[in-house]
N, C-alpha and C positions, 0 to 999 in steps of 0.2 A: 449411556443411560438416559431415560427420560428422569426429568426432574424430581417427579416423585418417587422413582426407583431410587435414585442417588440419594435423596433425602432419608429413606428408609434405611439403606445402606449405610450411611455416614451415623444414623441413629443407632442402629445394632451394634456398629464398631467401637463408638463412644461408649455405649451401655457395656460392652464386654470389656472394654479397657478399663473401665471403673469397678465393675464387679470384681475382676481379676485381681484387684488390690488387696481382697480378702484372703485370696490365696497367697499373694506376695507376702503378706503380714504373718501369716500361719506359718509358712516355710522359713521365713526370717527369724521368727522369735523361736521356733521350734528346732530347726535343724541347721539351717545355713548361716545364720547371721547377718548382719546388716551388710558388712563389706562384701561378702560372696554375692549375696543376692543382687546388691548394686553392680557389681563387676559383671555377673551373668545377663543382667537386664540391659546394662548398657550395651554390650556386644549385640544383642538381639534387638535393639532399637537401630543400631546402625547398619546392620544387616538387613532390615526392614525397609529402612530409607534407601539402602542401595538397590533392593530388588524393585522398589518403587519407581526409582530414577530409571534403571534399566526398561521397564515396562512403558515409560514416556520417551526414552530416547532411541529405542530401537522400533522400527515401524512393525515387524512382525509380532512385536508384543502387544501391540493395540490395534484397534481396529482404524480403517483407512479413513481420513478427515474428509467428512461430506461436504465441506462448505456451506454453500448456500442452498443446498439440494433439499427438497423436501421431506426425504425420508433417509435415514442413515443405518448404514450396516450394523447389525449387533456384533458385540465381541464372541469371538469362538470359545467353547468350553474351556480349551488349555489356556487361552489368553485371560479369561476371568480366574482360572485357577493359579496362574501366575500373580494376577494383581490380589486373590485372596492369601496367597503365599507372605507376600507383603503385609498385609493387614495382620496374619497371625503372628508374625515376628514382632510386630509393633506392640501387639497386645502383650505378649510376653514382655516386653520392655518395660510398656507403663505399669504393668502389674506389679513389677519390682521397684521402680524408681519412684513412684508416687509415695507408698507408703514409708519408704525406707530413707529418701535423700536428707529430708529435714532432721530426722532423728539422727540419722550418722553424723550430720554437720555438728549436732549439739554434742555428740559423743568425744569430741575433739575438744571440748573445754571443761573445765572444773567450776561448777557452780558454787562451791565452797569458798572460793577466792573472789576478792573484787575484780581482778582482771579476768576471771572467766565469766563472771556475771556479764561485766561489759563486753566481753568477747561473743558470747550467747546473743545479747542485745542486737550487737552489730551484725552477727551472722543473719538472724533473721529478718533484720531490716534490709540488707544488700540482696538476701534472696529474694525477697517480694519485690523490692525495686528492679534488680535483673529480670525476674518473671516477667512483671509488666512490660519493662522494655521489649523483651524479647517479642512478647505477644504482639506489641505495637508495630515492630519491626515486621512481624510475620504478615501482619494484616494491611501493610502498606506498601513497603519495597518488595517483599517476597511475592506478594499477590499481583502487584504490578509486572515483575519480570514474568510471573506464569502466564497472565492474561495478555500481555502485551508484547513480550519478546519471545520466550519459549518455554515450554512445561519442562522440558528436560534440564534446563539451566535453573529453572525457578525450584525444581526439586533437588538438583544436584548441589545448590548452596547450603540448605540445611543438612544434606548428607556429609559433607565435607565439617561443617562445624560439629555434627554429630562424632567424627571420626576424631576430631581434635580434643572433644569433650572425653573420649575414651582414653585417647593417649594421655591428657593430664591427670585422670583419675588413676590410672595404673603407675604413673610415674612417682606418685605420692605414697606408693604402697608401704614403704619402709618407715615413714613417718606419723601413719595414721594411729590413732587409738583405736583398736577393735574390740569391741565388747563382744564376748561369747553369747549364743543364744541361751535364754533363760528358761525355755520350756514354755509350753504353749498354756495359757490360761483358760484355753476351751476345755481341758479336762476338767478342771475345777468345776466350771459351768455346768458339765455332763453330771458330775459327781452329786452336784447339789439336787439337781433335778430328780436323779435317780433315788436317791435317799430320801427326798421329799416325797415321793411316789411310793415307797416302800413303807414308810409310817404315816400315810395318809389317814388310817382310821384310827390312829391316836388320838386323845384329846389333848389340847395345850393346857399348862399349868394355869393357875390362877393369876400369877406374877411371873410371867415367861421372861422378862428381862434380868430376873434373880435366878431363875431356877434352870435355864437352858444352857447347853454346852457354849461357853464362851472364850475359848481360848484364842490368844491373839499372839502370834509369833513375835519374839523380840527384834529379828532380823528382817521383818517384813518392811517394804518401802511404802506399803498402803497406809493411809490414815484410819483410826480405829473409828468405826462407824457406830452410831446410836442405834438400839433397837427399835423398829419401826412396825407398825400394824397393817401396813400395806402390804397386799400379797400374804395373808397370814398363813396360806397353806403350804408356803415353803418354810417358815419356822417351824414346823414340825421336824424338820431336818435334824434339828438342834436338840430334840428330846433323848436324854439318856435313858437307854433301856438297860436290863441286867445284863443283855448279850454284849452292850458295847465296852470296850475295853480302851483304858488310857495310857498313853506312854508316861515315861517318869517327866518327860519335858512338858506335860500337859496336852499333848496332842492325841487327836485319835489314832488308835492302832490301825483301824481299816476305814480310811477315808468314803469308802462306798457304803459304809453303814452309819457314820455319824459324821455331822457338818458343824462347824461353830456357828455363833450368831454373826461372826464378823463375815465369814464365808458367805452365809446367806444372803446377809445385806448388800455385798459385794455382788452378787447375782442379780440382786433386786434393781441395782443401778442400772444395770444394762436391760433388764425386761422393761423398766418403767420409761427408758428413752424411745423405746419402739414406737409407741403412738406420736410422738413428736417426731420421730424419722419418717413416718408415713405421710405426715404433713409437709415435711419438705420434698417429699416425691412428688405430691400433686404441684407444689410450687413450681418446681423445677420443670413441669410439663409445661407450664405457661412460659417459663424463663427460655425452654428450648424453642420455643414458636418465635420468641421476640429476638432470637438470635438467627435463625434460619431464614425465615420467609422475608424479612427486610432485606436480605440480599437479593431476593427474586423481585421485590417491589422496586428496589433501586435499579435493576437491569429494564424495567420498563418506565423509568423516570427520566427526567433531563438530569443528568450526571454532569454537564459541562462546568467547569472552573472558570469564571470570568468570560471573555468575549473571545477566547482563544479556543483551540480545537481539542485541547486536553480534557479527557473526561477521568473523574474519578472512579477507579474500579470498584464494581459493586459490593464486593466483599469487604471492601476498606471501610464503609460505613460503620460496621460492628465495632471498630476501634473508639467510636464516641460514647460507647457504654463504658468502656475501659477508662477513657479520661475522665468520665463523669464518677467513676467510683474512686479514682485516685485523687481526684480533686475533693470528693465528699469527705474521705477518711480523716485527714489532718483536720478540716473542718468540725467534724463530730469529735474527734477525740480532742483538740485542743480549746476549743470555745464552748460546744453544747454540753458535753459530759461535765465539764465543771461547773456550769452553771446548774445542770438538773442536780448535781452531786449537793450543791448548797440547798437544794428545795428539797430532796427526797432523802439526804443523808444515806444515800446506797454508795459504795464504792465506785460502780459503773454507771452512776446516774439513774438508770433504770435497770430492771431485772432482764435477764437474757430473754425470756419469753415473751416479755413487753416489747423488747427491741425487734424480736421476729414477728410479732403481731404488726407492728406497724411496717414492716417490710412486706407483709402479705397484702395488707391494705394499698400500699403503692403498687404492688403487681398488679392487682385488679385495677387501679388507674391505668397502668401501662397497657393492659390489653383493651381497654376503652379507647384511649387515644390513638393505638394502633388501628382499630377498626373506623375510626373517624378518618383518619389519614387516607386509609386504603380506600374508603368511599370517596373521598375526593379525588383520588389519583385516577380512580376509574371513571368517574364523571367526566373528569377533564379529556380523558382519552376518547369519550365518545361526543363531547360537545364541542372541543377545540380541536384546531389542526394537530395532528400529531407530527413527532419529529423524526419518523422512520420506522423501520420495524427491527425486532430481534429476531434471530434466525431461530426458526422451530418453537419460537413463542408468540409474540404478536406485535401490535403497534406500541409505540414508545408514547407514553403520555407528556404532555407540556408541563406538569406539576414539576417543580425544582426536587431533585432527590433531597435537597436539604431539609425539607419537610419533615423527613424521616427523623432527624437528628433529636427532635424532642422525645419522642418515644423510645429511643435508644438511650437517652439519658436518663430519663425515668427509670428505665431497666436497670441502668447501672446504680442508681440511688436505692432501688428496691434489693438489688443484690448485696450491697453495701450492709442493710440492715439484717437481711435473712440468712445468707450465706456464710459472713462473717460470725453473726450468731449462732448459728449452728456449729461451725468450727470450735468456737468457745464452749458453747454448751456441751459437747460431746467430750471435749478434754477435762472439763471441769467435773463433769456428772459420771464419767467412766472411773473404775478402780484405777490407780496410778500404774499397775502392772499391765495395763492394757491399752496403754498409749497409742501403741500402733495399730490396734484394731479400732481404736476411736477415731484415727485419721482414716481408717479402711471405711468405716461407718458413713462418712461423707461422701466417699466415692461411690458407694452403695446406693445411697440416694440418687446419685446422678445417673448411675447405670439402671435402676430401676425406672427412673424418669424416661431415660431416652427409649426403653423397650416400650413402654406404655404411649409415650409420644409416637413411636412407630405405628402402633396398634390403634390409637386415635385416629392419625391420619388415614390409614387404611380403609378404617370404618367409614369415615366421613367421606372419602373418596367414593368407596362402592356404594353408599346409599345415597348420596346426592346425584350421582351421574345418573340414576334413575328418576329423579325427581323433576318436578315442572320447571323450577330454575334452572336446572343444568348443574353440573360438577361444580363445587363450591372452590375446589384445587384443581381446577383444570390447567393445562400447561400455558396456556394464555390467560394471563390473570385478568385481563380485560373481559374474557368470556365467564370467568368464574365468579364466585363471591367469598373472597378471601376475608372480607370485612365481617362477614357471618360468622366464619370460623374463629375469628379473633373473639367475637361476642360470646360464642360459645365456650372458648377457653375461660372467658371473663366470668361466666355463669359457674364454671367449675371451681374457679378461684374462689367464688363467694362461699360456695358450699363449705369449700376448704378452710376459708375462716371461721366459719360458725362450729366447724368440727375442731379447730385449733383452740378455740375461745372454751371450748367444754374441757378438752384435754388440758389445757394451761391450768384451769380451775382446780382440776383434780391433782396436778403434779405437786409433788412435794421435793425439794432440792434436797441434795446430799447433806447431811449434818455429822459432825462430829460426836463422840460419845458425851461431851459438855455440852451440847445443844448447839454450838457455833456453826455457821454454814462454811462448808468447804469450798474455796475457791484455789484451787492448789495451781501453782505455778508450774510451766513445764520444766523449769529448771530443778525444782525440788523432787519431781517424780523420778529424775535419774541422777539424784546426787549420789546415791550410793555405788553407781556404776562406774565412775570416773576415777581416773588414775591419775591424771594431770591437773 
């Protein structure tokens, strides 16, 4: 595939994987439970990796290697079908694993005991450590094997590891704490919207906080929320009419005709995060570019390590954003947050929206640095002796690829503010019984950003290739103007920041009935589900 085609395919694949987590969370909470969902998804991921390995190992399953030829034979329809089969299986796997793995691990601990609390904290710490370590290995050792030794071996290694993962998962079946599905909260969302629409012509009472139906189940794991005036149209769903009947326990006989203030406020929590969610989508468009195009930049830059012949694989440079992120988190958590806490008297030092806003500013800086570095790389390719050529691309600039490290490091810092802030924001602002969907909401951000990123690339490619300056995203970066593309994304990020400031000023955090802000820990959310 051409690089732009491959970029679009990867963006669509990543988008589908992330969008599928919503379906995985729904099936897990409503029908299957986390154990069955993880089991099915793990097997599907293994089969997907196996098919992908076969496509690289057997010559008939991929196009003939064209070497240094000027043109390459395209993959046949059935070869592409085999490749897309692998992608489909991987999509099914990621859709089930991503929203359920952390929650299933937390199910194994009892947060009501000291040992359970320590176990949960240890589990999350080791999970993220293992995830980061695995990503670094993937971007260094695995990428080197794929690029320099053999693609079949490079894909076979993670396939074998996925097989071991499945085996270990099923071996522990008898000792797992398996929480049965609790039913989907999406039904409650739909009921609230339907009832509010039915009663849209009714007038709210003068003191709605005392007059509206406000039943709160004693066995609910959700925090009791305060009445709010935001999205007042939904409050009409709690108006009691002569036709509405009440059960002896205080609940409504027909939930499709009457909703409580608590149920309405829970739906408001979901609706109010959508504008913030959209901000994350636009941010991730920039983050996607900062992870994709530096690989192509590195391919046409000097990747030599020292005076020897060893060259750093181009894809390995993305590891610097991960290193930056992992180094920044403990500094921020142990040094900066305590200092800010003494000044602002806030538990987190700053609010979650303030944290995201800082990350958005750093994201703009990332795109500007990227544009400057690319302009320098391209200028050296025309003004200084080149270091050879890259097959099907162009001349290699004499600029050291190490100059890409600053933009990747800054991208990692931005991710530490925005992405982690979004994760915490969704978990704390969603109702407690929608924690799985809160996790899926983040992946929905990444999914939509992947689709829009692919769309943006296609539009820029088609429009600029007809322009006077030529295609900005040409196969040969020296003939294109990738720096202009970076500046375009920076402009989008500036507009996104302005939009975010408006949303942040409007947004009101979830509060309990006594007026206190609710920063519910994940342990508390599942406290009534555990049996150990």
